[in-house]
N, C-alpha and C positions, 0 to 999 in steps of 0.2 A: 109770517106766512110762506110757507114752505116754496122756494121757487124752482126744485130741483123738477127736470122734465127728461125722461126717458127719450132719445128718436127713436130708437129700436123696435119702442111697443109701439109707439105711437105709427110708426110705417107699419110693423105688422098687421096692426088694427087694419089700416089705412087698405093693404092689399087684400088682407080675409074680407074686406067688403067688395073690392072690386071681382073677386072672385065668387062669392056668393052671387054678387049678381050678374057673372059671366061676361062683365065688361074687360074682364080679366083670365087669361083662358091659359096663359104660358108666362111666368117670369124666369128669367136667365142670370143666373147671378155669378160674376167672375172676384176672385178673391186674391186681387193684386197686391194687399198689403196685408192682409191677415193672414192668419195660420190657415189653410186651405183645408176643407175633407179630402182624405184621398181621392185621388183621380176625379177631382172637379177642375176646371181651365182654371187657368193662373192671369189672364190680360181677357178683355171684353174682345179682343180680335180673336182668341182663340173658340170665346163660345161662338163667335160668329163664324168661323171654320167652321165646326164643328156642327153647327145646324144650318147651314148655309143652305140645302134643298129646301128645307121650309120655309127659309127665312124668304128669299127669293120667292118661292109660290104663294105666300101670306101677302106681300107686298105688291104681285104683279096681279094675283085673283081676288084676294082681299080690300085691298086699297090700303095693307096694315100700315102704322107707325112706328118707327123702332126710335127711343129714346136712349140716348148712350150718354152716361153720367159721367163724368172724370175730369182729368185733365185737357184741356183744348190744344193747349199750347205743346204738349208733348206725346199725348195719345192720340189725338187727332188724325194726324199722318199715318199712323198704323191700323187704324180704323179705317179708315177712307180703302185704304190698299186691301183689306179683307172684305169689304163689301164688293171692290170692283177684282178683285179672284171667285168670288163666291156668283158673282153674274156672269162673268166671263166663263166659267166652267158649265154651269148651269144653261145659259144661252149659246154658249160657241164663240 
């Protein structure tokens, strides 16, 4: 029995299912450890700041939920700071 499993294929399939059902309308990816495509955000907080206006609007107007996957011990402070900055900028 072959027990090999491709996480990237599994998650790609799940993301595609959510996109086709319109459950997921936008996915922002950060490449902190991987080789990143040219011009891609490096860290999660970079993506948050880059899309701050849209994020604040979605949270306030649509009740959007933001999921951040990563190392809570080391990156949580910077991610929280990025959220504070975008809300301060957008809301004064």
